[in-house]
VEXVO-173701 format. One record per residue (C-alpha): y negated, x negated, z negated. Coordinates in pm, whole numbers, plus 50000, padded with zeros to 5 digits. Each point is the difference from the previous one (the first is absolute). Example, Ala and Ser with C-alpha at 12.3 -4.5 7.8 and 13.67 -1.06 7.14 Angstrom:
2
504504877049220;496564986350066;
//
This chain:
369
758938272808033;497325004450262;496344995449916;497825030950003;497404999150271;497735026449841;499525017449676;502105030750080;502184991950295;502094972650166;502054996350316;503484985849936;503104995250219;502735026249971;501654978349734;497025008049774;498195032349918;496255004850010;497635027949938;497945017150272;496235001350008;499655034450145;499975035149844;502695024150117;500145037650033;501535018749703;502435020550208;503504986550052;500864988150349;502054975650193;497864988550285;501704985650304;498084982950277;500735011350351;501794978450254;497414977850157;500364968250202;498574967049893;496964990850188;498834963950016;502684991849746;497925010249692;500115031549803;497555008449723;500935019149692;496455003149882;498395000849654;499055027049756;496505004050138;501405009850338;502775021149849;497665021049784;497895008850300;502815007850244;499615031950193;502705025849977;501745006850325;502275030550041;501915002749675;498764989749658;503064978249976;498374974750231;496954993049787;500664962649970;501794995150330;496954993850216;497114976149966;496525007350107;500454982150329;503105021450073;502594972249958;503155011849839;501784983349703;503224992550168;500904971349760;499545017549667;501495027249785;497545019849790;501725012549683;498215026249793;502695015449784;498685013449670;498554970749807;501414973750242;497484990950262;500804969950211;499754984450346;503194983550122;500104975550288;502734977050125;498604971249787;498305015249699;499535029549774;496625011649872;500165022049690;497135019949852;499554996149627;503294981449931;499264997149628;500045037549951;502685011249753;501645022750253;499964973850281;501474971849796;503625011950046;499494998750377;498544964749981;502784987349770;502785014950220;498354985750308;499884964949844;503585003549888;501205010850345;498184971050170;501394975049746;503485014350050;499774994150377;498884964249922;496625006650154;501415003050349;498255023750235;502365019650221;499705030050233;500315024549710;497304985949773;497335026650066;502665027649979;501124985249666;496425002349871;499935036850104;503395005849837;498784985449670;496885021150017;501985032350055;502484990249725;497214994949749;498255032650102;503285019849985;500824985249660;496525008049871;500225036250126;503505004349853;498744987249662;497155025350008;502405027950080;502284989549719;497065000849756;499015033850141;503495014549944;500154985049646;496745016649908;500275032550194;503255015749879;499344998249620;496475012850058;501215029850208;502705008549745;497314999349726;497925024450208;502915023550026;500425001749620;496294998949914;497445013950246;496764985349870;496734988350146;500894963749936;503385002050172;498445018850297;497404972550037;502744973349997;501855018950272;496855002650206;499534962549986;503754995050083;499615021250312;497034979450115;501974967749946;502975013750192;497785009750293;498384965850018;503284981549976;501655022250260;497104993250239;500374962449951;503745000150059;499645023250297;497444977450163;502134968949980;503085019750118;498065013750296;498834965050100;503554986650005;501145030850194;497214994850250;501134963550039;503645009850049;499035023550286;498854972050228;502234969750071;497074982450166;497965001449682;502974985349808;500394972450255;496394990349940;500884991249638;501924969450119;496974977950021;501804966750001;502235011150287;496995012050190;498364966349937;503004981650140;500125022950301;496254995750060;500414962349981;502785001750251;497915022050224;497084975649975;502294971150084;501395017450301;496545011550109;498604964949973;502964985250189;499795026450263;496284995850045;500384962250035;502765003750259;498195028850174;503005022549936;498455026849774;496515011450095;498175029449847;497235012350225;497115023649919;500935033049829;503754992950025;499844976849695;499635028749760;503045018050145;502064968349986;499074993749638;500855035349908;503434996250159;500594967449807;499035017449676;502425028550078;502684975450075;499404983149666;500345032849818;503195008550187;501594966349912;499535004849629;502825018349824;498675023249732;503385012849866;499784979449678;496425010849934;500895036150076;502854999249741;497614984049749;497295026450048;502655028149989;501204986949660;496475001549859;499395033750166;503105013849827;498854985249672;496535015850031;501635032450103;502034999949677;496904992349800;498255028950170;502865023149924;499754990849629;496335008649998;500745033050174;502635008149739;497454994049723;497465021850182;502665027450045;500794997749629;496335003749921;499775030550224;503105015449839;498624993149653;496705016450093;501835030450131;501985002149683;496874997449791;498265026550208;503015023349956;500024992649627;496265007649974;500445032150204;502815011249769;497874993749694;497165019050161;502345029350069;501164999149640;496475002049878;499305029750230;503095017949867;498874993449648;496625014150082;501585031650142;502235004749689;497014995549771;498035025350209;502775025849959;500194993949626;496235003549967;500175032550203;502535014149760;497994990349693;496855014250166;501745033650051;501245000949640;496504990849871;498405026850219;502235027849871;499574989549639;496254998050042;499795034150163;501795016949703;498004979949748;496755017550105;498505025149755;500575030950212;501625033149912;503794998650067;502885021349871;502224969049965;497894988449705;501375029049794;503664989950041;501114977849710;501454964450066;499105002850375;498054967250011;503024976849959;502165018750250;497155000950251;499234962349983;503684991250034;500385023350298;497034986850195;501044963949928;503525006650129;498575017950305;497724970450078;502894975849964;502135020850239;497125002050242;499764961950000;503764996850063;499705024750284;497224979050161;502024967849956;503015016550158;497935011050297;498664964250040;503514985749997;501225026050243;497184989650240;500954962549935;496634993549858;501584982449698;502874975049990;503235004549818;
//
């Protein structure tokens, strides 16, 4: 095991894993350095103090690509995927907070992969680190989606059978969780999609191959300079270096890396589709609940209309009975046994009036069947 050089970070060869000293942005991104030639044979990756103060140039995706002095990081891959934040070079890996519970699987898989390869560094070592990072992130997101599905469907079924304040609050929290998880998956998926769109960016991931090509270029340049065969004069040096960098990119075959990224892109696309299905199920459940509530509201309105018609009939009956109950002269008072017949008659008339109003309401489709 390598000795730690500071309290929180260390710098180990690629056979080992160490934690980074810098803070990283919370958004997910795969940051690829642009093709840049090696000048004076030394390339600086820089430390956290420089990285945190880097100026954004163009796209926000390049926030750690440039140093303050403008030199590009053409020998490092900046990984900022979810909870995995690391700097990968051809010789070492710097990991931020490697003892975090979520980062531990990445560290363990990285150690296992390096031990399996018998601690031999090859041209694919930086790409293998990126592959392990994407595998851990995809597994983590798939696990979160599985937990989401396990909790979502029973909760939504419970809401269908029992619309209550408690269940509605649970569904509201579920929708927020779905939105956040979908944004996280979409961000990682978009980063891989952006990487797949540019073969030059994918070629920049082969740091070890680039290092070998740079060393060959330095050897040829030194030999040429000593023999006066290759001479770079004035402003032509920058154009020549750019041509060499383009030649390096062209020589690197990115087919294997493209297939690897496409596999994880398909995996993330499937994860995204699962989340979209859950969100669609939530929307369908909400629509069903709204329809159910509207139906109950309509039933209450119908009941109110029926009760109003009944009260109208009773009011008519009461009004007629009260009118004849007044102490006023009337010839009907002299007819024997008229009271019982009169009360029955006005009651039946009021009942028939109520039925007539109900029939009119049904004919106008104001009441259901």
